[in-house]
C-alpha positions in Angstrom: -14.6 -11.2 -6.4 -13.6 -13.9 -9.0 -12.2 -14.1 -12.5 -12.3 -16.8 -15.0 -10.6 -17.0 -18.4 -11.1 -20.0 -20.7 -8.1 -22.1 -21.3 -7.1 -25.7 -21.7 -5.0 -25.6 -18.6 -6.6 -25.3 -15.1 -6.3 -21.7 -13.8 -4.5 -21.0 -10.6 -6.9 -20.4 -7.7 -6.0 -18.0 -5.0 -7.8 -16.9 -1.8 -6.9 -13.4 -0.7 -7.4 -12.5 2.9 -7.2 -8.9 3.9 -8.5 -6.1 6.1 -7.4 -3.6 3.4 -10.0 -3.5 0.7 -12.4 -0.9 -0.6 -15.9 -0.8 0.8 -18.9 1.4 0.1 -18.1 3.5 3.3 -14.4 3.6 2.5 -14.1 3.3 -1.3 -10.3 4.1 -1.5 -9.2 2.0 1.5 -6.8 -0.8 0.4 -7.3 0.1 -3.2 -3.8 -1.2 -3.9 -4.9 -4.7 -2.9 -7.9 -4.4 -5.3 -5.5 -3.2 -8.0 -3.3 -6.2 -7.5 -6.3 -8.6 -7.7 -7.4 -7.0 -11.0 -3.8 -7.2 -12.3 -3.7 -11.0 -11.5 -7.1 -11.4 -13.3 -5.4 -10.4 -16.6 -2.9 -13.3 -16.0 -5.7 -15.9 -15.8 -5.7 -16.3 -12.0 -9.1 -17.2 -10.5 -9.5 -15.5 -7.1 -11.8 -14.8 -4.2 -11.3 -12.0 -1.6 -12.2 -12.5 2.0 -12.3 -9.0 3.3 -12.0 -8.7 7.1 -13.9 -5.6 8.3 -11.5 -2.7 9.1 -11.5 -1.4 12.7 -13.3 -2.9 15.6 -11.9 -5.3 18.2 -8.8 -7.3 17.3 -10.6 -10.4 18.4 -12.3 -10.5 15.1 -9.1 -12.1 13.6 -9.6 -15.1 15.9 -13.3 -15.3 14.9 -12.6 -15.2 11.1 -9.7 -17.7 11.4 -12.1 -20.6 11.4 -14.1 -19.2 8.5 -10.9 -18.8 6.5 -9.9 -22.4 7.2 -13.3 -23.8 6.2 -13.3 -21.7 3.0 -9.7 -22.7 2.1 -10.5 -26.4 2.4 -13.9 -26.4 0.9 -13.3 -24.5 -2.3 -10.1 -26.2 -3.3 -7.8 -23.2 -3.6 -4.2 -23.7 -4.7 -2.8 -21.2 -2.1 -3.8 -18.4 0.3 -2.3 -14.9 0.1 -2.8 -12.8 3.2 -2.2 -9.0 3.0 -1.0 -7.6 6.4 0.5 -9.6 9.3 -2.7 -10.0 11.4 -4.5 -11.2 8.3 -1.7 -13.7 7.9 -2.1 -14.9 11.5 -5.9 -15.5 10.8 -5.1 -17.2 7.6 -2.4 -19.7 8.8 -4.7 -22.4 10.3 -4.9 -24.7 7.3 -2.7 -26.9 5.2 -2.6 -24.9 1.9 0.5 -23.0 0.9 0.5 -19.5 2.4 2.0 -16.2 1.2 1.9 -13.1 3.5 2.6 -9.6 2.4 3.7 -7.3 5.2 2.6 -3.6 4.8 4.5 -1.6 7.4 3.2 -1.3 11.0 2.7 -5.1 11.2 6.5 -5.3 11.4 7.5 -1.8 12.6 4.9 -1.4 15.4 3.3 1.9 16.2 4.0 5.0 18.3 1.7 6.7 20.7 0.3 6.0 24.2 1.7 2.9 26.0 -1.5 0.9 25.5 -1.3 1.5 21.8 2.4 0.6 21.7 1.7 -2.6 23.5 -1.0 -3.6 21.1 1.4 -2.8 18.3 4.1 -5.1 19.8 1.5 -7.9 20.0 0.6 -7.4 16.3 4.3 -7.6 15.4 4.7 -10.8 17.4 1.6 -12.4 15.8 2.9 -11.3 12.4 6.2 -13.0 12.9 4.4 -16.1 14.2 2.4 -16.2 11.0 5.5 -15.6 8.9 7.1 -18.8 10.4 4.1 -20.8 9.1 4.1 -19.1 5.7 5.8 -20.6 2.7 6.9 -17.2 1.5 6.8 -13.7 3.0 6.7 -10.5 1.0 7.9 -7.0 2.2 7.0 -3.9 0.2 10.4 -2.2 0.6 14.0 -3.1 1.0 14.2 -1.4 4.4 11.5 -3.7 5.8 13.8 -6.7 5.5 15.6 -5.5 8.6 12.3 -5.7 10.5 12.2 -9.4 10.0 13.9 -10.4 13.3 14.3 -14.1 12.6 16.7 -15.6 10.1 14.2 -18.1 9.0 11.9 -15.3 7.9 14.5 -13.3 6.1 15.6 -16.4 4.2 12.2 -16.7 2.6 11.5 -13.0 2.1 10.9 -11.3 -1.2 10.8 -7.5 -1.8 7.8 -6.6 -3.9 5.9 -3.3 -3.6 2.2 -3.1 -4.5 1.7 -1.9 -8.1 -0.3 0.9 -9.5 -2.4 1.4 -12.7 -0.1 3.7 -14.6 -2.7 4.1 -17.3 -5.2 5.4 -14.8 -2.7 7.5 -12.8 -1.4 9.7 -15.6 -1.1 13.5 -16.0 -4.3 15.4 -16.4 -5.9 18.8 -16.5 -5.7 20.7 -13.2 -8.5 23.1 -14.3 -10.9 20.2 -15.0 -10.0 18.3 -11.8 -10.6 21.4 -9.6 -13.9 22.2 -11.3 -15.1 18.6 -10.6 -13.9 18.6 -7.0 -15.1 22.1 -6.2 -11.7 23.6 -5.6 -10.8 27.3 -6.4 -8.6 27.9 -9.4 -6.6 30.5 -7.4 -5.8 28.1 -4.5 -2.4 26.4 -4.0 -3.3 22.8 -2.9 -1.1 20.6 -0.7 -2.6 17.2 -1.1 -3.1 15.1 2.1 -4.8 11.8 1.0 -3.9 9.9 4.2 -5.9 8.1 6.9 -6.8 10.0 10.0 -4.4 8.2 12.3 -1.7 9.7 14.5 1.1 7.8 12.7 0.4 9.9 9.5 1.4 13.1 11.4 -1.2 15.6 10.3 -0.1 17.8 13.1 3.3 18.2 11.4 1.7 18.8 8.0 -0.6 21.5 9.4 2.3 23.2 11.2 4.4 23.2 8.0 1.5 24.6 5.9 0.8 27.3 8.4 4.5 28.3 8.2 4.5 28.2 4.4 1.3 30.3 4.3 3.3 33.3 5.4 4.9 33.3 1.9 1.9 31.9 0.0 -1.3 33.1 1.7 -3.5 31.1 -0.7 -1.9 27.8 0.4 -4.3 25.1 1.6 -3.8 21.6 3.2 -6.5 19.6 1.5 -7.8 16.1 2.4 -10.0 14.8 -0.4 -13.4 13.3 0.2 -13.9 9.5 0.1 -13.6 8.7 -3.6 -13.7 5.5 -5.5 -10.4 4.3 -6.9 -11.2 5.4 -10.5 -11.8 9.0 -9.2 -8.6 9.3 -7.2 -6.4 10.5 -10.1 -8.5 13.8 -10.1 -7.0 14.5 -6.6 -3.5 14.4 -7.9 -4.4 16.4 -11.0 -5.9 19.1 -8.8 -3.0 19.5 -6.4 0.3 21.4 -6.5 2.2 18.9 -4.4 1.7 15.8 -2.2 2.9 15.9 1.5 3.9 12.7 3.3 5.0 13.1 7.0 4.3 9.6 8.4 6.2 8.1 11.3 5.9 4.7 9.8 5.3 3.4 6.3 6.1 0.4 4.1 6.0 1.5 0.5 3.1 4.0 0.3 1.3 3.7 -3.1 0.3 7.4 -2.9 3.9 8.3 -3.6 4.0 6.1 -6.7 0.6 7.4 -7.9 1.7 11.0 -7.4 4.9 10.4 -9.4 2.9 8.7 -12.1 0.7 11.8 -12.5 3.8 14.1 -12.5 2.8 15.6 -9.1 5.8 16.7 -6.9 6.2 14.8 -3.6 7.6 16.3 -0.4 8.4 13.5 2.0 10.2 12.4 5.1 12.6 9.5 5.3 10.2 6.6 5.9 9.7 3.3 4.1 11.1 3.6 0.5 9.9 7.2 0.0 13.4 8.8 -0.2 14.6 6.0 -2.5 12.1 7.1 -5.2 11.7 10.9 -4.7 15.4 11.2 -4.5 15.6 10.3 -8.2 13.3 13.1 -9.3 14.6 16.7 -9.3 11.1 18.2 -8.8 10.5 16.4 -5.5 11.9 17.2 -2.1 13.4 15.1 0.7 12.7 16.8 4.1 13.3 16.3 7.8 10.5 16.6 10.4 11.1 20.2 11.2 8.0 22.2 10.1 10.2 25.1 8.9 12.2 22.8 6.6 9.0 21.3 5.2 7.5 24.8 4.7 10.6 25.9 2.7 10.2 22.8 0.5 6.5 23.5 0.0 7.3 27.1 -1.1 10.0 26.0 -3.5 7.8 23.3 -5.1 4.6 25.4 -5.3 6.4 28.4 -6.8 8.4 26.2 -9.3 7.4 25.1 -12.8 5.0 22.1 -13.0 6.8 18.9 -14.0 6.4 18.2 -17.7 6.2 14.4 -17.5 6.4 11.5 -15.0 9.7 9.8 -14.5 10.2 7.0 -17.1 11.1 4.4 -14.5 7.6 4.6 -12.9 6.5 2.0 -15.5 8.3 -0.6 -13.4 5.6 -0.2 -10.8 2.7 -0.8 -13.2 0.4 -3.5 -11.8 0.9 -5.7 -14.9 4.6 -6.0 -14.0 4.1 -6.5 -10.3 1.4 -9.0 -10.9 3.7 -11.0 -13.1 6.4 -11.0 -10.5 3.9 -12.1 -7.9 2.8 -15.0 -10.1 6.4 -16.1 -10.2 6.4 -16.1 -6.4 3.3 -18.2 -6.4 4.8 -20.7 -8.9 7.9 -21.1 -6.7 5.8 -21.6 -3.6 3.7 -24.3 -5.3 6.7 -26.1 -6.7 8.4 -26.1 -3.3 5.2 -27.3 -1.6 4.8 -30.2 -4.0 8.5 -31.2 -3.5 8.0 -31.2 0.2 4.9 -33.4 -0.1 6.8 -35.8 -2.3 9.6 -36.1 0.2 7.1 -36.7 3.0 5.4 -39.5 1.1 
C-alpha cells in the first residue's frame, strides 16, 4: 500500500517488510503493523508493504531476501523497516538504512518440543545477526532490552510499542455487540482473541474458566471469528473481561485495545502486561495457577463494569507512536548521511 500527500518537500519513502499483516484469510493478523502504516500516512510518509506470507517453510525468508534487495534498490526508498527479527534478516541484504522492530519470540525464543525450541534458537540467532546490520533496533517493551544479548545491539535500541487507534477502540454498547456477533445476552464472556499456538496457553485459560464456572455457570471462554480490524472493537464491547495467559509476549496490543475500550484484563506477568494493568484497579495480575486465575475471573465478572478507559491510554494512540517512529527514522537518516560523509 502507498500514500502520497502533496508538499513542496519530498516525502520520506519507507519500505516495510513483515510477515505480520492482514490478509483476506486472516483479516486481523498483524493489524498493529497496518495501524502503524496508516498512522505514518497522516505524517506524509510514502510507503510500500512487502508482506511475507505467514506460516510455511522458514526457507521462504531466504527466497524473499533477493526480492527485497531488488525492490529496495529499484524504487529508491529512503530506508527499510522490518517488523520481526526474521523479516529483518531477510531485509538486511542491501545498502539502505535499516530499522528492525522485534516483537517477542524473535528474541525470547519459544517453548515446547525440542525441535521447536531449536528452531526458536535459530530464529533468535538470525534476529541478532540482522540487528547487528541494522542502523536502529526497536523493542516493544522495556523488559525486551535484556533479551538483546550484545552490547552493540543494546546501544542502538529504542523502546517503542506498537500503537492503537484509540478513536476506533473506545467503549461501546455490549447489547449491540452481542446482537451483531450472535452472543447470548445472559452469557458471561471471557474474551480469548489469541492465535491458536501453544505459547498462548489456551490450556491454562480453559482450566481456569472451567474452575470459575463452578461459581458462574453461564461463563464462556470465547474466541471470536476472523474479523477485519474495523470490526474488532465489537469483540471487546461484547466481553466481560480479556484473558491473557501467554508464556511469551512482547507488548501485546490486545491489552492496550482492551483498556482503551474499558474492558478489564486478567493477565500473567509477561512482556509489559503487568506494567499497564497494574495501574488500573479494575484489572487483575495473576500467576499461572488455574485456581488463582479463576478467582480473578469471578471477581471481575461479578464486579461493576468500568466507567471509562484510563486517561493515560492516549499515550498509545497511533498518532503519537507514529510521530515517535518518525523521529527514529530522522535520526537514522542523519547518522547514515554523516557516516557516508566521513567515508568519502
